[in-house]
C-alpha positions in Angstrom: 73.0 -98.2 -10.3 72.2 -94.6 -10.5 72.5 -92.3 -7.4 69.6 -90.3 -6.1 70.9 -87.3 -7.8 71.1 -88.8 -11.1 67.6 -90.1 -10.7 66.5 -86.6 -10.0 68.3 -85.3 -12.8 67.2 -87.6 -15.2 63.7 -87.0 -14.1 64.0 -83.3 -14.5 65.3 -83.5 -17.9 62.8 -85.8 -19.0 60.0 -83.4 -17.3 61.7 -80.4 -19.5 61.5 -82.4 -22.8 58.3 -82.8 -22.4 56.9 -79.5 -21.1 59.5 -76.8 -21.6 57.4 -75.2 -24.5 54.3 -75.3 -21.9 56.5 -74.0 -18.8 58.0 -71.3 -21.1 54.7 -70.0 -22.1 53.4 -70.2 -18.3 56.5 -68.1 -17.2 56.0 -65.5 -20.0 52.2 -65.0 -19.0 52.8 -64.8 -15.2 55.7 -62.3 -15.8 53.4 -60.4 -18.2 50.4 -60.4 -15.5 53.1 -59.6 -12.5 54.2 -56.5 -14.7 50.6 -55.4 -15.2 49.9 -55.8 -11.9 52.9 -53.8 -10.8 52.0 -51.1 -13.4 48.3 -50.9 -11.8 49.8 -50.3 -8.5 52.2 -47.7 -9.3 50.3 -45.8 -11.8 46.4 -46.3 -11.0 46.7 -46.9 -7.4 48.8 -44.2 -6.8 47.0 -41.8 -8.8 46.8 -39.1 -5.9 50.6 -39.0 -5.8 50.9 -38.2 -9.6 47.9 -35.6 -9.4 49.4 -33.9 -6.3 52.6 -33.6 -7.3 51.9 -30.3 -9.0 49.8 -28.6 -6.1 51.0 -25.5 -4.2 50.9 -26.6 -0.3 49.3 -23.9 1.9 50.4 -24.6 5.7 47.4 -23.5 7.9 49.1 -24.6 11.0 49.9 -21.2 12.1 46.6 -20.2 11.7 45.3 -22.4 14.3 43.3 -21.3 17.3 43.8 -24.4 19.4 45.7 -24.8 22.4 49.5 -25.9 21.7 51.4 -28.2 23.8 55.0 -28.3 24.8 56.2 -30.7 22.1 54.5 -28.5 19.5 51.2 -30.2 18.8 47.9 -29.1 19.2 45.1 -30.5 21.2 41.3 -30.7 20.0 39.1 -31.4 23.1 35.8 -31.8 23.5 34.9 -28.1 24.1 37.4 -26.8 21.3 37.1 -29.3 18.2 36.2 -26.9 15.5 38.8 -25.2 13.1 37.5 -22.5 10.9 39.5 -20.5 8.2 37.9 -17.4 6.4 39.2 -15.6 3.6 41.2 -18.1 1.9 40.5 -17.5 -1.9 42.2 -20.3 -3.4 41.7 -23.6 -4.9 41.4 -26.5 -2.6 42.2 -30.0 -3.9 42.8 -31.5 -0.6 43.3 -31.3 3.3 45.7 -33.0 5.1 45.0 -33.4 8.9 48.3 -34.4 10.4 47.4 -36.1 13.3 50.2 -37.0 15.7 51.6 -40.4 15.7 52.6 -40.5 19.0 48.9 -40.7 20.8 46.8 -44.1 20.8 45.2 -44.6 17.4 41.6 -43.9 16.9 39.1 -43.3 14.0 38.0 -39.9 13.8 35.0 -38.6 12.0 35.6 -35.1 10.4 32.8 -32.9 9.1 34.4 -30.6 6.5 32.2 -27.5 5.2 33.2 -25.0 2.8 31.9 -21.9 0.6 33.0 -21.8 -3.0 31.9 -20.5 -6.3 28.6 -22.2 -5.9 28.0 -21.7 -2.3 27.9 -18.5 -0.6 27.3 -20.1 2.8 28.2 -23.6 4.2 26.1 -26.1 2.7 24.6 -29.4 4.0 22.1 -32.4 3.5 18.9 -31.4 2.7 15.7 -33.2 1.5 17.0 -33.2 -2.4 20.6 -33.2 -2.0 23.6 -34.7 -0.2 26.3 -32.5 1.4 29.9 -33.5 2.1 29.9 -36.7 3.8 31.7 -37.4 7.3 35.2 -38.2 6.4 36.9 -41.3 8.5 40.5 -40.7 9.3 42.6 -43.0 11.2 45.1 -41.3 13.5 48.2 -43.9 12.4 47.3 -44.4 9.1 49.0 -41.8 6.6 47.0 -42.4 3.5 43.8 -41.7 5.3 44.9 -38.3 6.8 44.4 -36.9 3.2 40.8 -35.8 1.9 40.2 -35.0 -1.6 37.7 -32.3 -2.0 35.4 -31.5 -4.9 34.9 -27.8 -4.9 33.5 -25.1 -7.5 36.0 -22.8 -8.0 37.9 -21.0 -5.3 37.4 -21.8 -1.6 36.6 -18.7 0.2 35.9 -20.1 4.2 36.6 -23.7 5.7 35.2 -25.2 8.4 36.5 -28.7 10.1 35.1 -30.2 12.7 35.9 -33.5 14.5 32.5 -35.0 14.8 31.3 -36.3 18.3 28.3 -37.6 19.7 26.1 -35.0 18.4 26.9 -36.3 15.1 26.8 -40.2 16.0 30.7 -40.5 16.3 32.6 -41.8 19.1 35.6 -39.7 19.8 38.3 -40.1 22.9 39.6 -36.9 23.6 42.2 -34.9 23.7 43.3 -35.6 19.9 46.9 -34.2 19.2 47.4 -32.6 15.5 50.8 -32.1 14.4 49.4 -29.5 11.3 46.8 -28.5 8.8 47.7 -28.4 5.0 45.8 -27.3 2.1 46.8 -29.1 -1.3 49.2 -31.4 0.3 51.7 -33.6 -1.8 50.5 -37.2 -1.5 53.4 -39.7 -0.5 54.1 -42.5 -3.3 53.1 -45.7 -1.6 53.7 -49.2 -3.0 51.1 -51.6 -1.3 52.2 -55.1 -1.2 49.2 -56.4 -0.1 47.2 -54.8 -2.9 49.6 -55.8 -5.4 49.4 -59.2 -4.2 45.5 -59.4 -4.5 45.7 -57.6 -7.8 47.9 -60.3 -9.1 46.1 -63.0 -7.8 42.9 -62.0 -9.5 44.5 -61.5 -12.6 46.0 -64.9 -12.3 42.6 -66.5 -11.5 41.2 -64.5 -14.5 43.8 -65.8 -16.9 43.6 -69.3 -15.9 40.1 -69.5 -16.1 39.5 -67.8 -19.3 37.7 -70.0 -21.8 40.7 -70.8 -24.1 42.7 -72.2 -21.1 44.5 -75.3 -21.2 42.9 -76.2 -18.0 39.8 -77.0 -19.7 41.7 -79.7 -21.8 42.9 -81.5 -18.8 40.4 -84.1 -18.0 39.9 -85.5 -14.4 39.9 -89.0 -15.7 42.0 -89.0 -18.2 44.8 -86.9 -16.9 44.8 -88.0 -13.2 48.4 -86.8 -12.4 48.0 -83.3 -13.8 44.3 -82.9 -12.5 45.4 -83.7 -9.0 48.3 -81.4 -9.0 46.0 -78.5 -10.1 43.6 -79.6 -7.5 46.3 -79.8 -4.5 47.5 -76.4 -5.7 44.3 -74.8 -5.4 43.4 -76.3 -2.3 46.6 -75.2 -0.5 45.9 -71.6 -2.0 42.6 -71.7 -0.3 43.6 -72.9 3.2 46.5 -70.2 3.0 43.7 -67.4 2.3 41.3 -69.0 4.6 44.0 -69.0 7.3 45.2 -65.8 6.8 41.6 -64.5 7.2 41.0 -66.0 10.4 43.8 -64.4 11.7 43.2 -61.2 10.5 40.4 -60.8 12.8 42.7 -61.1 15.8 40.1 -59.8 18.4 38.6 -63.3 18.2 41.4 -65.6 17.7 42.3 -66.1 21.4 46.2 -66.6 20.8 49.0 -64.5 21.5 52.8 -64.1 20.6 55.3 -61.4 21.2 54.0 -60.0 18.0 50.2 -61.2 17.5 47.9 -59.7 20.0 50.9 -58.9 22.2 48.6 -57.3 24.6 47.5 -60.5 25.8 50.9 -62.4 25.7 52.2 -63.6 28.8 55.9 -62.4 27.8 57.4 -65.9 28.2 55.7 -68.7 26.2 56.2 -68.8 22.3 52.4 -68.8 22.2 50.0 -68.5 24.5 46.3 -68.8 24.8 43.7 -65.9 26.2 40.0 -65.7 26.7 37.8 -63.9 24.3 34.4 -63.1 24.0 33.7 -62.6 27.5 32.0 -65.2 30.0 29.1 -66.4 27.8 31.8 -67.5 25.3 33.6 -70.1 27.5 30.9 -72.5 27.8 33.0 -75.1 25.9 36.0 -74.4 28.0 33.7 -74.6 31.4 32.5 -77.9 30.4 35.6 -79.4 30.0 36.8 -78.3 32.9 33.6 -80.0 34.8 34.0 -83.0 32.8 37.7 -83.5 34.2 36.3 -82.9 37.6 33.5 -85.9 36.9 30.5 -83.3 36.4 28.2 -82.6 33.4 27.0 -79.1 34.7 29.2 -75.9 34.8 31.0 -74.9 37.9 29.1 -71.8 38.2 26.1 -71.5 40.6 23.2 -69.7 39.3 22.0 -66.8 41.6 19.2 -67.6 44.0 16.8 -65.4 42.2 17.0 -67.7 39.5 16.6 -70.5 41.5 13.5 -69.0 43.0 11.8 -68.1 40.0 8.8 -69.6 38.9 9.6 -69.3 35.3 13.4 -68.6 34.7 13.1 -69.1 30.9 11.2 -65.5 30.6 13.5 -63.1 29.6 11.8 -60.0 30.8 11.1 -61.5 34.2 15.2 -62.4 34.4 16.2 -58.8 33.4 14.0 -57.4 35.9 15.2 -59.9 39.1 18.8 -59.1 37.8 18.0 -55.5 37.9 16.5 -55.8 41.2 19.4 -57.8 42.9 22.2 -56.7 40.9 23.4 -60.5 40.5 24.3 -61.4 36.7 23.5 -64.6 35.1 24.9 -66.6 32.4 23.2 -66.0 29.2 22.4 -68.7 26.4 23.1 -71.4 28.3 20.6 -74.2 29.4 18.9 -73.9 33.0 17.9 -77.0 34.9 17.0 -77.8 38.3 19.6 -75.3 39.9 22.3 -75.9 37.4 23.8 -74.6 34.2 24.5 -77.1 31.5 25.6 -76.6 27.8 22.7 -77.6 25.4 25.3 -77.2 22.2 26.7 -80.5 20.9 29.4 -82.3 23.0 31.3 -83.7 20.1 33.6 -80.2 20.0 34.1 -80.6 23.7 35.4 -84.2 23.4 37.4 -83.2 20.2 39.2 -80.3 21.4 38.7 -78.7 24.8 38.6 -81.8 27.0 42.1 -83.1 25.7 43.6 -79.7 25.6 42.5 -78.9 29.1 43.9 -82.2 30.5 47.4 -81.8 28.7 47.7 -78.2 29.3 45.3 -76.9 31.9 44.4 -74.0 29.8 41.2 -73.3 27.7 41.5 -74.5 24.2 41.0 -71.4 21.8 37.8 -71.6 20.0 39.0 -69.9 16.9 41.5 -72.7 16.2 38.9 -75.2 16.5 37.1 -73.3 13.8 40.1 -72.9 11.8 40.9 -77.0 12.1 37.4 -77.8 11.1 37.0 -75.3 8.1 40.0 -76.8 6.7 38.8 -80.2 7.1 35.7 -79.3 5.3 37.5 -77.9 2.5 39.7 -80.9 2.3 36.5 -83.2 2.6 34.1 -81.2 0.0 37.1 -81.4 -2.5 37.9 -84.8 -2.1 34.0 -85.6 -2.3 33.7 -83.7 -5.6 36.8 -85.5 -6.9 35.0 -88.9 -6.2 31.9 -87.6 -8.0 34.0 -86.1 -10.8 35.9 -89.6 -11.5 33.5 -92.2 -11.0 30.1 -90.8 -11.6 31.1 -88.7 -14.8 33.5 -89.2 -17.6 34.2 -85.6 -19.4 34.9 -83.4 -16.3 38.2 -81.1 -17.0 40.2 -79.5 -14.3 39.0 -76.3 -15.2 35.2 -77.2 -15.2 36.0 -78.7 -11.7 37.8 -76.0 -10.2 35.2 -73.6 -11.4 32.8 -75.4 -9.3 34.8 -76.5 -6.3 35.7 -72.7 -5.6 32.3 -71.5 -5.1 31.1 -74.8 -3.5 34.1 -74.0 -0.8 33.6 -70.1 -0.6 30.1 -69.8 -0.7 28.9 -72.6 1.9 28.6 -70.0 4.7 32.1 -71.1 6.1 33.7 -67.9 5.4 31.2 -66.3 8.0 31.9 -68.9 10.4 35.5 -68.0 10.1 34.7 -64.5 10.1 33.0 -64.9 13.8 34.9 -68.1 15.0 33.2 -68.3 18.0 31.7 -71.4 20.1 28.5 -70.6 18.2 30.0 -71.3 14.9 32.4 -74.4 16.2 29.7 -76.9 16.1 28.2 -75.7 12.8 31.8 -76.1 11.2 32.2 -79.5 13.0 29.1 -80.8 11.4 29.7 -79.7 7.9 33.1 -81.3 8.1 32.1 -84.7 9.3 29.2 -84.5 6.8 31.6 -84.0 3.8 34.4 -86.5 5.0 31.3 -89.0 6.0 29.6 -88.9 2.4 33.1 -89.1 1.1 34.0 -92.4 2.6 30.5 -93.5 1.9 31.3 -93.0 -1.7 34.5 -94.5 -1.7 33.1 -97.6 0.3 30.3 -98.1 -2.3 32.7 -99.6 -4.8 35.7 -101.9 -4.9 37.3 -104.0 -2.2 37.8 -103.1 1.6 34.3 -101.6 1.8 33.6 -102.2 5.4 36.5 -99.9 6.7 35.3 -97.1 4.3 31.5 -97.6 5.3 32.0 -97.9 9.4 34.4 -94.7 8.9 31.7 -92.9 6.9 29.1 -93.7 8.9 30.9 -92.9 12.2 31.4 -89.3 10.8 27.8 -88.8 9.6 26.8 -90.2 13.4 29.0 -87.7 15.1 27.2 -85.0 13.4 24.5 -85.3 15.8 26.9 -84.3 18.6 27.6 -81.3 16.7 24.6 -79.9 14.8 21.8 -82.4 14.6 20.1 -80.5 11.7 22.6 -81.7 9.5 21.8 -85.4 10.1 19.3 -85.1 7.3 22.4 -85.7 4.9 22.3 -89.1 6.4 19.5 -89.6 4.0 21.8 -89.6 0.9 22.6 -93.2 1.7 19.4 -94.2 0.2 20.3 -93.0 -3.2 24.0 -94.0 -2.7 23.4 -97.3 -1.5 19.9 -98.3 -2.9 21.1 -99.8 -6.3 24.0 -101.9 -4.7 22.2 -103.2 -1.7 18.5 -103.3 -2.5 18.2 -103.4 -6.6 20.9 -105.8 -7.0 20.3 -107.7 -3.9 23.8 -107.4 -2.4 22.0 -107.0 1.2 20.9 -110.7 1.0 24.8 -112.1 0.9 26.9 -112.6 3.6 29.3 -110.1 2.4 26.5 -107.3 2.0 24.9 -108.2 5.3 28.5 -107.4 6.8 28.7 -104.1 4.9 25.1 -103.0 6.0 26.1 -103.7 9.7 29.0 -101.4 9.2 27.1 -98.7 8.1 24.5 -98.9 10.8 26.6 -100.0 13.8 28.2 -96.3 14.3 24.8 -94.9 14.3 24.0 -97.0 17.3 27.1 -96.6 19.0 26.8 -92.6 18.9 23.1 -92.5 19.7 23.8 -94.6 22.6 26.5 -92.2 23.9 24.2 -89.1 23.0 21.4 -90.9 24.8 23.4 -91.5 28.0 24.8 -87.8 28.2 21.2 -86.7 27.6 19.8 -88.8 30.4 22.5 -88.1 33.0 21.9 -84.2 32.3 17.9 -84.0 32.0 16.8 -87.4 32.5 15.7 -88.2 29.2 17.4 -89.8 26.3 16.1 -87.4 23.7 16.3 -84.2 25.4 19.4 -82.2 24.4 18.5 -79.1 26.5 18.0 -76.5 24.2 14.6 -75.9 25.5 16.1 -74.8 28.8 18.1 -72.2 26.9 18.4 -68.7 29.0 18.0 -66.8 25.8 16.0 -64.1 24.2 12.9 -65.9 24.3 11.2 -68.7 26.2 12.1 -71.9 24.1 9.8 -74.1 26.5 6.8 -72.4 24.9 8.1 -71.3 21.5 6.5 -74.3 19.9 5.9 -74.7 16.0 4.1 -71.9 14.0 3.5 -71.9 10.4 3.2 -68.1 10.3 7.4 -67.8 10.7 7.9 -69.7 7.6 6.9 -67.3 5.2 9.1 -64.5 6.5 12.1 -67.2 6.9 11.8 -68.6 3.3 12.0 -65.2 1.8 14.7 -64.0 4.0 16.9 -67.3 3.5 16.2 -67.5 0.0 14.9 -64.6 -2.3 15.7 -61.7 -0.3 17.8 -59.4 -2.8 21.1 -57.9 -1.2 20.9 -54.5 0.2 23.8 -52.6 -1.3 25.5 -49.1 -1.2 27.9 -47.4 -3.5 30.9 -47.6 -1.0 33.3 -50.7 -0.5 32.4 -53.4 0.6 29.0 -52.3 -0.9 26.9 -54.7 1.2 24.8 -53.8 4.2 22.2 -55.5 6.3 19.2 -56.1 4.2 15.9 -54.7 5.8 13.4 -57.1 7.6 9.6 -56.8 7.8 7.0 -59.2 8.8 3.2 -59.5 9.4 3.8 -62.4 11.7 1.9 -60.9 15.1 4.3 -62.6 17.3 8.2 -62.7 18.3 10.3 -63.3 15.6 14.2 -64.0 16.4 16.5 -62.1 14.0 19.9 -61.1 13.6 21.3 -59.0 10.8 21.4 -60.8 7.4 22.6 -59.7 3.8 20.4 -61.4 1.4 18.8 -64.8 0.2 21.0 -67.4 -1.2 19.0 -67.8 -4.5 19.5 -64.0 -5.1 22.9 -63.4 -3.5 24.7 -66.8 -5.3 23.9 -66.8 -8.9 25.2 -70.4 -9.2 22.1 -71.5 -7.8 20.3 -70.0 -10.7 21.1 -73.6 -12.4 18.2 -75.4 -9.8 15.7 -73.5 -11.8 16.6 -76.0 -14.8 16.8 -79.1 -12.7 14.0 -80.9 -14.4 15.6 -80.4 -17.9 19.3 -81.2 -16.7 17.9 -84.2 -14.6 16.3 -85.3 -18.0 19.8 -85.2 -19.7 21.1 -87.4 -17.0 18.5 -90.0 -17.5 19.6 -90.1 -21.2 23.3 -90.6 -20.2 23.0 -93.1 -17.7 20.4 -95.8 -16.5 21.2 -95.6 -13.1 19.3 -92.8 -10.8 22.0 -92.5 -8.1 22.9 -88.8 -9.1 19.1 -87.8 -9.6 18.6 -89.2 -6.2 21.3 -87.4 -4.4 20.3 -84.2 -6.1 16.5 -84.6 -4.8 18.0 -85.5 -1.3 20.1 -82.6 -1.5 17.5 -79.9 -2.3 14.7 -81.3 0.1 17.5 -81.4 3.0 18.2 -77.9 2.3 14.6 -76.6 2.6 14.0 -78.8 5.6 17.0 -77.7 7.4 16.6 -73.8 6.6 12.7 -73.9 7.6 13.6 -76.2 10.7 16.0 -73.1 11.6 13.7 -70.6 11.5 11.2 -72.4 13.7 13.5 -73.6 16.5 15.8 -71.1 16.5 15.3 -68.0 14.3 16.8 -66.2 11.2 20.7 -65.5 11.5 23.3 -65.0 9.0 25.3 -68.1 10.5 22.7 -70.4 10.0 23.2 -69.9 6.2 26.1 -72.7 6.7 23.4 -75.1 7.5 21.9 -75.6 4.1 23.8 -73.5 1.5 26.1 -76.5 1.1 23.1 -78.5 0.0 21.8 -76.4 -2.7 25.6 -75.7 -4.0 26.1 -79.4 -4.0 23.1 -80.1 -5.8 24.0 -77.1 -8.4 27.6 -78.7 -8.9 26.1 -81.9 -9.9 23.6 -80.6 -12.3 26.6 -78.4 -13.9 28.6 -81.9 -14.3 25.6 -83.3 -15.9 25.4 -80.5 -18.3 29.1 -80.4 -18.9 28.7 -84.3 -20.0 26.1 -83.5 -22.5 27.9 -80.6 -23.9 31.3 -81.6 -23.9 31.7 -83.0 -27.4 29.7 -79.8 -28.5 31.9 -76.9 -29.0 29.7 -74.1 -29.5 27.2 -75.2 -26.8 30.4 -76.0 -24.5 32.2 -72.5 -24.9 29.0 -70.9 -24.0 28.4 -73.2 -20.6 31.9 -72.1 -19.9 31.3 -68.4 -20.1 27.8 -68.5 -18.3 29.4 -70.8 -15.6 32.6 -68.2 -15.6 30.0 -65.3 -14.7 27.8 -67.3 -12.4 30.8 -68.6 -10.1 32.7 -65.0 -10.0 29.4 -63.2 -8.9 28.7 -66.2 -6.3 32.5 -65.9 -4.9 32.4 -62.2 -5.2 29.2 -61.7 -2.9 30.4 -64.3 -0.5 34.3 -62.5 -0.1 32.4 -59.1 0.2 30.1 -60.5 2.9 33.5 -61.2 4.9 34.8 -57.7 4.9 31.4 -56.1 5.8 31.9 -54.2 9.0 29.7 -55.8 11.8 29.3 -55.5 15.8 32.2 -57.4 17.6 34.3 -58.1 14.4 37.8 -56.5 13.8 36.1 -53.3 12.0 34.3 -52.6 15.3 37.0 -53.4 17.8 39.7 -52.1 15.8 38.1 -49.6 13.5 41.3 -47.3 13.0 43.1 -50.4 11.4 40.0 -51.5 9.4 40.4 -48.3 8.0 43.7 -49.2 6.5 42.0 -51.8 4.4 39.4 -49.3 3.2 42.3 -47.0 2.2 43.8 -49.8 0.3 40.7 -50.4 -1.8 39.5 -47.1 -1.9 42.6 -45.6 -3.2 40.9 -42.5 -5.3 39.8 -40.7 -2.0 
């Protein structure tokens, strides 16, 4: 009998016998791409190193008129923060402001002015011109200390000012300077992260080229190869998702000796700490209250709030708080003298309460967002795989991944991971439960052992009500998924069918009973979730429904083009204007999904593509699923606008619905064109462009500087990222 080692050796030899040629070609391609990426890093991204090699460096340190310290550094203060030099009469290619590395890191904005062959006086921005922009320099990022100048001939006078409040910058004085140099030599810097990013982009581009072998691997005909490719892609996505969440360290809430070490307790391998202020601890406080047998928060509202005739009027609250000096909790439900959490209770039961009972500490919200984001990626991938294998016959691994990647990346979850707060967690939970519920339903619609799958699917779908109730509209997908089996074919009239139907319905009844009991115990009503008692920026008890709010919301959520500038990361908040003569709740947004996600342009051809599906199959399941997804997306987006407002994180409520519909339409087109070579090649090229543009927008959105994110809390560290991309500066 052969040993395990012999079996492994035989399997390896057999594998190499079949795939040796393919592996060798793949290894050669990867090696060539890695070499090309390395060449880009060495010769392109280090262009300033080679350009500055022949410069004659001029040391201006001795000409500084600043106060000098005992350690040889010079101090820039709020009184003395301008350095000016005259009669230089030299070519200036760059300036190096060598800030001392020993001081606390900060981002410094520097205003540079000079006279040259085209300007006898200092010039600035005018109505028709733009002067030299402010240069952002991180005092602890070496590459950012160099500023390239574009001058017209020799520079005579040079003025360097550390921008302060008068120029809209925030600076903490004193700032220590080691020296100042003109035409300084740039150091050579091989950036491993940049090399890895370029290598990944090149590998993805090579892997998804139209002639790639992945388009010849059919999901149905080659299950092992396709599953291996899908698993690999998912592992990469999960790794990138995890890395991005931990990149925003200020919102993570976990610390070790080398990560968020300022909040490390000095003893534990990992410890948690609170982030985001008192308002961000609602779920943790609710878990603490539940452990003590209460459903309201422990903190007592101030007496002035209890005495107010209308505590939901924000203006009146602010006046009362100003007069008394006693603060109140913002964005919680206030009802009959107690604070309540109006957000869905399922995340508390899933994460916070067990964690508190086990450790006595607050659960780090960001970890919950990450867990559910990974669950969403896995669930969406599994759901897409089920549709590809059981409703279509010609989907290749290449087409599958070309659609799975934007389905995951563009659904809004990256923005929730960017801001992994308790606002994001219920949305993320609702999305994860939805895709897994649909996946289980799909699995239970065929084959044996249907009941456990149907029960589990309905349980997931029902739990959405305790996370993000808006997403319950996805439960209407049960109609197209089960109508033919249970109604048209009459399975519901059989004993087995009745039992399966009971498994579909029972979880909804159980979850509804629990949530209603929870609502009644808090507010004396089975259907009152407490959102109307929210102490927020407007009076929710009087918000009501108004059709005037729908038009600006429809434009913002769906049609508004992105607002862009010419500097990385290019996107900026989109402008907003409205003729609605009332209060509009609005946070920054970055464009409508139909304008920013080109993959959704497929929806414009829905009628024709669905006609293809009618000719392909006699059943109407896919058509029904697409119609329900589109209708649900519109309903949820407009309901969000009416009930809450226009916010970027709300895009995650409905983006998945439109993306999923687009993906299914692409599957239909793929089925029609899979045997027509010319049409298929054209489809792949168009799909590549649409998917790449959609994913690029979503990735750039992750890196846009925003209040409260890493770029705002650690701007000097964010500058390191910018320098990595803007290598020519």
